[in-house]
C-alpha positions as CSV (number, residue, x, y, z in Angstrom):
1,M,129.5,280.4,162.1
2,A,128.1,283.9,161.2
3,P,127.3,286.6,163.6
4,Q,123.9,286.5,164.0
5,G,122.0,289.1,161.7
6,S,125.0,289.3,159.5
7,R,123.8,290.0,155.6
8,A,126.9,288.7,154.1
9,E,126.3,285.2,154.8
10,L,122.7,284.8,154.3
11,E,122.5,283.0,150.9
12,F,119.0,283.1,148.2
13,G,118.3,287.0,148.4
14,G,118.6,287.0,152.4
15,P,114.5,287.9,154.0
16,L,113.3,289.0,150.8
17,G,114.4,286.3,148.8
18,A,113.2,284.1,151.2
19,A,110.0,285.4,151.7
20,A,109.6,285.5,147.4
21,L,110.8,281.8,147.5
22,L,107.8,281.0,150.0
23,L,105.4,281.9,147.4
24,L,107.0,280.8,143.8
25,L,107.9,277.3,144.5
26,P,104.4,276.5,145.5
27,A,103.2,278.1,142.3
28,T,105.7,277.0,140.3
29,M,104.5,273.4,141.2
30,F,100.9,274.3,140.9
31,H,101.6,276.0,137.3
32,L,103.3,272.6,136.1
33,L,100.3,270.6,137.3
34,L,97.6,272.6,135.3
35,V,99.7,272.6,132.0
36,A,100.8,269.3,131.9
37,R,97.4,267.9,131.9
38,S,96.7,271.3,129.3
39,G,96.5,270.4,125.7
40,P,98.8,273.2,124.8
41,A,101.2,272.3,127.8
42,R,103.1,275.1,127.3
43,L,106.4,275.4,130.1
44,L,106.1,279.1,129.5
45,G,102.9,281.4,129.5
46,P,100.3,281.9,132.3
47,P,98.3,278.5,133.5
48,P,95.0,276.9,131.1
49,Y,93.3,278.3,134.4
50,L,93.1,279.4,138.0
51,P,91.8,276.7,139.6
52,E,88.7,277.4,142.4
53,L,89.6,276.2,146.3
54,E,87.0,273.4,145.9
55,E,89.2,272.1,143.4
56,L,92.2,272.7,145.3
57,W,91.0,271.7,149.0
58,S,89.5,267.5,149.8
59,P,89.5,266.5,153.6
60,W,90.4,262.8,151.9
61,A,93.3,264.4,150.3
62,L,94.9,265.2,153.7
63,L,93.8,262.4,155.2
64,L,95.7,260.2,151.8
65,C,99.1,262.6,152.6
66,L,98.5,261.9,156.5
67,T,98.5,258.4,155.8
68,W,101.6,258.1,153.7
69,L,103.8,259.9,156.3
70,G,102.6,257.7,159.1
71,L,102.7,254.8,156.9
72,Q,106.5,255.3,156.0
73,A,107.4,256.9,159.8
74,A,105.8,253.4,160.7
75,L,108.8,251.6,158.6
76,Y,111.0,253.6,159.2
77,L,111.0,252.6,163.0
78,L,111.1,249.2,161.6
79,P,114.5,247.0,162.8
80,A,117.3,248.4,159.7
81,R,119.6,246.1,158.3
82,K,122.0,248.3,159.7
83,V,122.8,251.6,162.0
84,A,125.3,254.2,160.7
85,E,126.6,257.5,162.4
86,G,126.7,261.0,161.4
87,Q,129.0,263.5,160.6
88,E,130.7,265.2,163.7
89,L,128.6,267.2,164.8
90,K,130.0,271.2,167.3
91,D,129.8,269.1,170.5
92,K,131.6,266.5,169.0
93,S,129.1,263.6,169.0
94,R,127.7,262.0,166.6
95,L,123.6,261.0,165.9
96,S,123.2,257.0,164.9
97,Y,120.8,256.5,161.7
98,P,119.0,253.8,160.2
99,I,119.5,252.1,157.3
100,N,116.5,250.3,155.5
101,G,115.1,252.9,153.3
102,F,115.5,250.3,150.7
103,Q,113.8,247.8,152.8
104,A,111.0,250.5,153.3
105,L,110.3,250.8,149.7
106,V,110.2,246.8,149.0
107,L,107.9,246.7,152.3
108,T,105.6,249.8,150.4
109,A,105.9,247.8,147.2
110,L,104.8,244.7,149.0
111,L,101.9,246.5,150.6
112,V,100.5,248.4,147.7
113,G,101.0,245.3,145.4
114,L,98.0,243.4,147.7
115,G,96.6,246.8,148.0
116,V,95.9,247.0,143.8
117,L,94.6,243.1,144.5
118,A,92.4,243.8,147.0
119,G,90.6,246.5,144.5
120,L,92.5,249.4,145.4
121,P,92.1,252.0,142.7
122,L,95.6,253.2,142.4
123,S,94.5,254.5,138.6
124,A,92.4,256.8,140.6
125,L,95.4,259.0,141.5
126,P,96.1,261.1,139.0
127,E,93.0,262.7,139.0
128,M,94.0,263.7,142.7
129,L,97.1,265.7,142.2
130,L,95.7,268.7,143.0
131,P,94.4,268.5,146.3
132,L,97.2,266.2,147.3
133,A,99.5,268.7,146.2
134,F,97.7,270.9,147.7
135,A,97.2,269.0,151.4
136,A,101.1,268.5,150.9
137,T,101.7,272.2,150.5
138,L,99.9,272.9,153.8
139,I,101.4,269.5,155.6
140,A,104.7,271.9,154.7
141,F,103.8,275.3,155.6
142,I,102.6,273.8,159.3
143,F,105.5,271.0,159.7
144,S,107.7,274.3,158.9
145,L,106.0,276.3,161.7
146,L,106.7,273.7,164.0
147,L,110.2,273.4,163.4
148,Y,111.2,276.5,163.8
149,L,109.2,276.6,167.0
150,K,110.7,273.9,168.5
151,A,114.2,275.6,167.4
152,L,113.6,278.3,169.5
153,V,114.1,276.4,172.6
154,A,117.0,274.1,170.9
155,P,120.5,274.6,172.7
156,A,123.4,276.4,170.4
157,S,124.5,273.5,169.8
158,A,121.9,272.3,167.8
159,L,121.1,275.2,165.2
160,A,122.7,275.0,161.6
161,P,125.2,277.4,160.8
162,G,122.9,279.1,158.5
163,G,119.4,279.3,159.3
164,N,119.9,281.8,162.4
165,S,120.2,285.3,161.2
166,G,117.6,286.8,163.5
167,N,115.1,287.5,160.4
168,P,112.1,285.0,161.0
169,I,110.9,284.8,157.3
170,Y,114.4,284.0,156.7
171,D,115.2,281.3,159.0
172,F,112.0,279.6,158.7
173,F,112.9,279.2,155.3
174,L,116.3,278.0,155.7
175,G,115.8,275.9,158.9
176,R,116.9,277.0,162.5
177,E,117.6,273.7,163.6
178,L,120.2,271.1,162.6
179,N,119.1,267.5,163.1
180,P,115.7,268.1,164.7
181,R,114.9,265.0,166.4
182,I,111.9,263.3,168.8
183,C,113.6,260.7,170.8
184,S,116.0,259.1,167.9
185,F,113.2,260.1,165.2
186,D,115.1,262.0,162.8
187,F,112.8,264.3,161.2
188,K,114.7,266.3,158.4
189,Y,116.6,262.4,157.9
190,F,113.0,260.9,157.5
191,C,111.8,263.4,154.8
192,E,115.4,263.1,152.9
193,L,114.8,260.1,150.8
194,R,111.5,257.9,152.5
195,P,108.2,260.0,152.0
196,G,109.0,262.0,148.4
197,L,111.2,259.4,146.5
198,I,108.4,256.7,147.4
199,G,105.8,258.8,146.8
200,W,107.4,260.0,143.4
201,V,107.5,256.2,142.2
202,L,104.1,255.3,143.7
203,I,102.3,258.6,141.3
204,N,104.5,257.4,138.2
205,L,102.7,253.7,138.9
206,A,99.2,255.5,139.4
207,L,100.0,256.9,136.2
208,L,101.2,254.7,134.0
209,M,98.3,252.3,135.5
210,Q,95.8,255.3,134.0
211,E,97.1,255.0,131.0
212,A,97.1,251.2,130.8
213,E,93.2,251.4,131.4
214,L,92.8,254.8,128.4
215,R,94.8,253.1,126.1
216,G,95.3,249.2,126.4
217,S,98.4,249.3,127.5
218,P,101.3,251.7,128.6
219,S,103.6,253.1,126.2
220,L,107.2,252.3,125.3
221,A,107.7,255.8,126.6
222,M,105.9,255.5,129.6
223,W,107.7,252.4,131.0
224,L,110.7,253.8,130.0
225,V,110.2,256.8,132.3
226,N,109.1,254.0,135.4
227,G,111.9,252.4,134.6
228,F,114.6,254.8,134.5
229,Q,113.1,256.9,137.5
230,L,112.5,253.9,140.0
231,L,116.8,253.1,139.1
232,Y,117.2,256.5,140.2
233,V,115.2,256.3,143.6
234,G,116.1,252.0,144.1
235,D,119.9,253.7,143.8
236,A,119.1,256.6,146.0
237,L,117.2,254.1,148.9
238,W,119.8,251.3,148.8
239,H,123.1,253.5,148.9
240,E,120.9,256.0,151.9
241,E,123.6,255.8,153.6
242,A,125.7,258.8,151.8
243,V,123.1,260.8,152.2
244,L,124.6,261.3,155.5
245,T,127.8,263.1,154.4
246,T,125.6,265.6,152.0
247,M,125.4,269.2,152.4
248,D,121.5,269.0,153.3
249,I,122.2,266.7,156.2
250,I,125.7,268.7,157.7
251,H,125.6,271.9,156.8
252,D,121.0,272.9,156.1
253,G,118.7,273.6,158.5
254,F,115.7,271.8,158.3
255,G,112.8,274.2,157.6
256,F,110.1,275.0,154.9
257,M,113.3,275.2,151.8
258,L,113.5,270.6,152.5
259,A,110.1,270.3,154.4
260,F,108.7,271.6,151.2
261,G,111.2,270.4,148.9
262,D,111.1,266.5,150.5
263,L,107.4,266.7,151.2
264,A,105.8,268.3,148.2
265,W,108.2,269.3,145.3
266,V,110.0,265.9,144.7
267,P,107.2,263.7,144.2
268,F,104.6,266.0,142.2
269,T,107.3,268.0,140.1
270,Y,109.5,264.9,139.6
271,S,107.2,262.7,138.2
272,L,106.0,265.9,135.4
273,Q,107.5,263.4,132.1
274,A,105.0,261.0,133.0
275,Q,102.2,263.0,133.7
276,F,103.1,265.0,130.3
277,L,102.8,261.4,129.0
278,L,99.5,260.4,129.8
279,Y,97.7,263.8,128.4
280,H,100.4,263.9,125.6
281,P,101.4,260.3,124.1
282,E,104.2,259.7,122.5
283,P,105.5,257.4,120.0
284,L,108.8,256.1,120.2
285,G,110.5,253.4,118.4
286,L,112.9,250.6,119.6
287,P,115.7,251.6,117.8
288,L,115.4,255.3,119.6
289,A,114.4,253.4,122.8
290,S,118.0,251.9,123.2
291,V,119.9,255.0,122.4
292,I,118.2,256.6,125.3
293,C,118.9,253.6,127.6
294,L,122.6,254.1,126.4
295,I,122.7,257.7,127.7
296,N,120.9,257.1,131.2
297,G,122.1,254.4,132.7
298,Q,124.5,250.8,133.2
299,S,127.2,249.9,135.9
300,G,130.8,250.0,135.8
301,R,133.4,248.3,136.6
302,G,135.5,247.8,140.3
303,S,134.2,251.2,142.9
304,A,131.8,252.3,140.4
305,L,129.7,248.9,140.4
306,P,125.8,249.4,141.9
307,P,124.4,246.2,143.6
308,P,123.9,243.2,142.5
309,F,119.9,244.0,141.8
310,I,120.9,246.9,139.4
311,R,124.0,245.3,138.2
312,S,122.2,241.8,136.6
313,L,119.4,244.2,135.3
314,F,121.7,246.0,132.8
315,I,124.9,243.6,132.1
316,Q,123.7,242.4,128.9
317,H,123.3,245.7,127.7
318,P,126.1,248.4,126.0
319,L,127.3,250.9,128.9
320,A,125.2,254.0,129.5
321,V,126.8,256.9,130.7
322,G,124.4,258.5,132.9
323,Y,124.1,256.2,135.5
324,Y,127.7,254.9,135.0
325,I,129.0,258.5,135.9
326,F,126.7,258.8,138.6
327,R,127.0,255.8,140.8
328,G,131.2,255.7,139.6
329,A,131.5,259.0,141.4
330,N,129.6,258.3,144.4
331,S,131.0,254.6,145.2
332,Q,134.4,256.6,144.8
333,K,133.5,259.2,146.8
334,N,131.6,256.6,149.8
335,A,134.5,254.0,149.7
336,F,137.4,256.9,150.4
337,R,135.3,259.0,152.7
338,K,135.3,255.5,155.0
339,N,137.8,254.4,154.4
340,P,140.8,255.8,152.2
341,S,143.1,252.7,152.6
342,D,140.7,250.8,150.9
343,P,142.1,249.1,147.8
344,R,139.4,250.5,145.2
345,V,140.9,254.1,146.0
346,A,144.0,253.8,147.9
347,D,145.8,254.4,144.9
348,L,143.9,257.6,144.1
349,E,145.9,261.1,143.7
350,T,145.2,263.5,146.9
351,I,145.9,266.9,148.4
352,S,146.2,267.3,152.3
353,T,144.3,269.8,154.1
354,A,144.7,271.9,157.1
355,T,141.6,270.2,158.7
356,G,143.4,266.8,158.4
357,R,141.6,265.4,154.9
358,R,142.8,264.9,151.9
359,L,140.9,265.9,148.6
360,L,141.1,263.5,146.1
361,V,142.0,264.9,142.6
362,S,142.9,261.9,140.4
363,G,139.7,259.1,139.2
364,W,136.3,260.7,139.2
365,W,136.7,263.5,140.9
366,G,139.9,264.5,139.1
367,M,138.1,264.8,135.9
368,V,135.7,267.2,137.2
369,R,134.9,268.7,140.6
370,H,131.1,267.2,141.1
371,P,131.1,264.4,138.6
372,N,128.4,263.1,140.1
373,Y,126.3,266.5,139.3
374,L,127.5,265.8,135.8
375,G,126.0,261.7,135.8
376,D,123.0,263.5,137.3
377,L,122.4,265.6,134.6
378,I,122.8,263.5,131.7
379,M,120.0,261.4,133.1
380,A,117.6,263.9,133.7
381,L,118.3,264.7,130.3
382,A,117.4,260.6,129.5
383,W,114.1,261.1,131.6
384,S,112.9,264.1,129.4
385,L,113.6,262.3,126.0
386,P,111.1,259.8,125.9
387,C,108.2,263.0,126.2
388,G,110.3,264.0,122.8
389,V,111.3,267.2,121.6
390,S,107.8,269.0,120.3
391,H,107.6,270.3,124.2
392,L,109.8,272.3,126.5
393,L,107.6,271.3,129.5
394,P,109.1,267.5,130.0
395,Y,112.4,269.4,130.3
396,F,111.5,271.5,133.1
397,Y,113.5,269.2,135.2
398,L,116.5,269.1,133.6
399,L,116.3,273.3,133.6
400,Y,115.4,273.2,137.0
401,F,118.2,271.0,138.2
402,T,120.7,272.7,136.0
403,A,119.8,275.7,137.4
404,L,120.0,273.9,141.4
405,L,123.6,271.9,141.0
406,V,125.3,275.3,139.6
407,H,123.9,277.2,142.9
408,R,124.4,274.0,145.3
409,E,128.2,274.0,143.6
410,A,128.5,277.4,144.1
411,R,127.7,276.8,147.8
412,D,129.6,274.0,148.1
413,E,132.7,276.4,146.7
414,Q,132.2,278.9,149.4
415,Q,131.8,276.6,152.4
416,C,135.1,274.5,150.9
417,L,137.0,277.6,150.2
418,R,136.6,278.2,154.2
419,K,137.3,275.0,155.1
420,Y,140.0,274.4,153.2
421,G,141.8,277.5,152.2
422,L,145.0,277.2,150.4
423,A,144.4,273.4,150.1
424,W,140.7,274.6,148.1
425,H,142.7,276.9,146.1
426,A,146.0,273.9,144.8
427,Y,142.8,271.8,144.0
428,C,141.0,273.8,141.8
429,R,144.1,274.5,139.6
430,R,144.5,270.8,139.4
431,V,140.6,270.3,138.7
432,P,139.7,273.6,137.2
433,Y,136.0,272.4,135.8
434,R,133.0,272.2,138.2
435,I,130.8,270.1,136.3
436,V,131.1,269.9,132.5
437,P,134.8,269.2,131.1
438,Y,136.1,272.3,129.2
439,I,132.8,273.7,129.6
440,Y,132.0,274.8,133.1
């Protein structure tokens, strides 16, 4: 770890950049929420109006957010289908994590379905998006402050590599403690996939139901957006164990960056396409819908096979590029990390490193250094295409995610260079393209 206060190791522009992002990220989220419901729906330019505090603040919205977090926390604590161990920590220990995210998704769906049958006005949720986003942002700020204070009394072995510069603004943003926990409840792991991703699906469903009330039935475009994004969330939760090897879990501290991203940014900006379609209906014919489905996702073969419920859903359709690449690459990587002798990956070519680990240089990971990012971006394009091409707004996720993944790839590049040294240079010579073959 770099010495405290070392400015050479600071990311995101250091304290000044972190301070700017503390303001810019919530402001961008509220800008998107406002313009999505406006007539012009312009991504660039000022918002249609600035909401008053009375429009943003609602005790009921805060109560609803806290209830949602409480529900997901209760589902997190239920017996898991399995318990997985995380990566080895600085003190040579390994933390245990419950793998029950998909179970939480199914139980949430059952509870919401029963609630709707009992008269729960889910279709009224879209009218509350502004106060709900404000409440989620407030929770993220307070939660991040508590995490920062908790880290002040944490042992040095529990601190993250990058969130301990000595600057309180920067450390508040990036997060000081790597795995903040109370007993066995891991706050970062819980927030990473549960409340935000499942909340995203719930908001999409509420938007679909409100469109059905307004227009008699949901549009084909709305069905596609809901279906594609439900597939993405379901896949992430089914393969929940894979998150234990991501940069968020093994490297980044848990501070405002991840807390706000998980609790507010994900559900309220990732649902932007469905928000746009509610206020700007887009006619979509079956031929174009079939092409978009082809782009979005389908199962592959061998190590790329998704879980049975996805395979049975898509097996009758043509191969679809985005999900095929995304799931195939992730499945191959996870199989190799678990057991390099697994028959699915045993024949893949590798490069040895001084740490004892091997780097894949064939299969998906011999095509580009981050094939999973490539699949992610193709799926993001497919989510946006049902909204047509008359507005840039629905493509914000694609633009944002491109910038995010390019930045994340650069961070990963620096970490791998420090970790693997000459072996990483050899890998880069073998696999020269980072995300898009022959382009980048």
